[in-house]
N, C-alpha and C positions, 0 to 999 in steps of 0.2 A: 561669710565675712565675720570676723570676730568683733567684739565690742570695741576693742582698742583701735582696730583699723577704721571702724566707722567714726570714732571720735577724731582720729587723725584726718580722715577725709572731710569731716565737717569743719575742722580748724583751718584747712588749707585755703588760700585765697582763690578767688575765681568762682563763677557760678557753677560751672560743670567742669571740673578738672579731672581728666582721666589719668589714672595712675599707670596705665600701660605704656609701652615704649613709644608708640606713635603720639599719644596725647602729651606725654611729658616732653618729648623731643620738640613737638610743635610749640609748646609753651616756652621752652628754652630758646628756640629760634626767635620767637616774637619778642621775648625779653631782650635778647641780644640786639635785634633790630631797633627797638625803642631806645636802648642804651646808646647806640650809635647816633640815632637821630638827636638825642639830647646833647651828646658831645658836639655834634655839628652846630646846634643852636648856640651852645656856650662858646664855641670857637668864633662863630660869626658875631656874637654879642660883644666880644672883647676887641673887635676891630676899632681902633681909635676913631672917634667922631661919628662915623657912619654906621657902626655895628648895630645899635638898636633900631635905626631906621630900616636897615636891610632885613632884620628879623621881623619887624612889624609889617613891612611890605610883603615879605614872603607869606606870613600868616594871613594877611588880607587876600592875597592872590589865591591861596588854598581854599579859604572860605568862599570866595567868589566862584572858583572853579566847581566846588561842590554844589553851590546853589544853581549855577548855570547848567550843570549836568542833570540835576533833578528837574529843572524847568524844561530842559530839552527832552528828557525822557517822558515827561507828562505830555508834551505836545506830540511826540512821536507815537505814543499809545493812542491818543485821541485822533490822530491823522488817518489811521486805517479804517475807522468806523464810518459806515454810511456809504462806502464806495464798493464797487464790484471788485472781485479779486481776479487775478490772472492765472490762478492755479487750477486745481481740480474743481469741478462743479461749474465750469463755464461753458461746457458743451464741446470742448475741443479735445479732451483727453480720452485715452482708451478705457478708463474706468468710469466714465460719465454715462450711466444708464438711466 
């Protein structure tokens, strides 16, 4: 890689931005998706009287969903410990020697 290409790669946004076709295409698709999300938020915000309430309610629902999923994942991981399994190693399968 030439010095000018390294300087260009260091200047580009993103922590690890691949300049190949797959990395660049993935970045462009994400950029397009975020652009559409912001357009939707601006469209909802402009609804007279209730627009800001709808946007804030959607944001709170998304934050609550993220927190609920993390809590649920933590309880699911902790649930399997300390119990016997029903898979291999229980004395009933052909590979249990």
